[in-house]
Residue, then its C-alpha position, 0 to 999 in steps of 0.5 A: x480419761x486423761x489428757x496427754x500434754x505432749x509439748x508446752x512452752x513457757x506456760x503450764x496450764x491446769x486442767x479445768x472444767x467449763x460448762x455442762x453440754x446443753x441439749x436441744x437449742x432452737x434458732x427461732x426466726x421470723x421470716x420476712x422475704x427470707x430475711x431473719x428477725x429484726x433488722x438493725x443498722x450496724x455501726x458501719x453504713x456498709x454492714x447490716x445487722x439482723x438480730x436473731x432470737x437464739x434459745x440458749x443458756x445465755x439468752x439473757x446475757x448476749x445478743x446474736x446478730x446475723x451480719x452482711x458485710x463487704x469483702x472484695x466487692x462481695x456481700x459476705x454473711x457472718x455473725x456478731x455475738x456480744x454481751x448485752x451490756x455494752x454501755x461504756x464497756x470495751x470488750x476483747x474481740x474474739x475472731x472465730x473461724x469455722x471449719x468445713x467447706x461450702x455448706x458442710x460445717x456452716x455456722x448454724x444454731x449449735x455453733x451460735x450457742x457455743x459462741x454465745x458462751x464466749x460472749x457471756x464471758x465478756x468477748x465480742x465474737x465475730x465469725x464469717x461463713x466465707x464467700x460462697x457459703x451460707x448466703x454469701x456471694x462469691x465462690x468457696x476457695x478454701x484458704x484462697x481469696x476467702x482469707x480476705x473475708x476474715x481480714x475485712x471482718x476483723x477490721x469491721x470488728x475492731x471499729x465497734x465502739x464497745x471493743x477494746x482495740x488493744x485486745x484481740x484473740x482468735x479461735x479456729x477449728x479444722x479448716x478454720x485453723x488453717x484460716x487462722x494461720x493464714x490470718x497471721x500470715x497476712x500480718x494480723x497479730x493477736x494477744x492469743x490464738x487457739x487452733x483446734x484440730x487444725x490443718x497445717x499441711x494440705x498435702x498430707x491432708x489431701x493424701x490421708x482423706x478418702x476419695x470424696x474429700x479428695x474430689x472436693x479439694x480437687x474441685x475447689x483448690x485443684x490437684x496438688x500434683x498440678x497446683x503445688x503452690x496452691x497447697x503450699x500457700x495454705x500450709x503453715x508448715x511451709x511458712x511457720x515463721x509467720x506465726x506471730x502470736x502465742x499459740x495453743x494447739x488442741x489435738x486428738x490422737x484418733x482424729x480421722x480427718x486431720x491426723x495428729x502428726x500435722x500438728x506435731x510437724x508444726x510444733x517441731x518448727x515452732x520449737x526450733x524457732x523459739x515461738x511461744x506455744x502450747x500443744x495438748x494431745x488428747x488420748x482417744x480424742x476424735x476430730x471435734x474432741x467430743x469426749x473432752x468438751x469441758x477440758x479443751x474449753x477450759x484450756x482455751x479460757x485459761x490461754x485467753x485469760x493469761x495473755x489478755x492479762x498482759x495488756 
C-alpha cells in the first residue's frame, strides 16, 4: 500500500512506523455505587478524578483517570491520561476530541489505550465525552454549546502543575475534527493540530449520509434547509480564516462517512490564504484509516515534534 500525499506546505515529513497493534485490552474497574475505582481529588476543587486500572502495553508508564469537570453549570465526564513520572516535570498538553454522537463513538477502553500511547511519549492528554454523553449532564448538541466542554477542559488542563503552559497540541477525529476547528474558531491557538477524517462542511456531510444519520442530524442540529446558520457555524469551510495553528489533515479516499472532497475544500482555502498545513490522502483508506495505523500515527508524531521543537 502506498500513501499519496496530495498537498503539503512548508514541511515534508517522511513516512514512518509507530507501534504494533495490540489485541485485547480490558478496563478493570471496581464498582462502588456505580463509581469506578479509586477516588482522588484533582488539583482543582471543581474537578474530581477517579483513577482507572487500564490493562494496556503502557500500564507501567501512564496513569489513567476518569474526570468530572464543570462546564456551563453542567457536570461533564472526561479523561486525563498522563505519564506516571510527574515530579518536577512539565509536559505538553494534548487535547483529544472524540468522534461520533451521543453514545456512538464514546470514549471507552480502546480509545484510552490509544491515548495512553501518547501519554507514554510524554504528553498530558485530556479528552471529553461532551455534554449528554457518557454520564455527562446536559444534551448532545454536535458542535453547538458543547464546544464549551472542550474550552473549559483546556483551561483546566493548562492549570495542571506538570503541564508546560507554553506547549499545547490537538488531535481530532471525525466529529472531533469539527470540534477542533471550532476550538480554533473560539481563539485557542495550538503549537500543532491534527485532524483525521474530520468534518469540514456540515451541508455536504448531511447530503452524503444515509437516512439514519440524516435523522440523527435533524434531531440534534435541525434540518439544514430550515436552520442553515447552524450548519454554517459548524463548518470550517465558511470561516477557514479562523484556522490559526499549523494543521495536518489525514484522510482516506474511500471514506464512506466523511468524503475526501470535504478535506480538499478546506485545503484549497488554506492554500489561498497562505496557511501552514499538510494534507495526506491515503489510497483506499477508510474512515478510521484502518490499514494505515502505523503510518498515520507516525505522521502525527512527527508533526507534533517538529512544531513543539520550535518552542
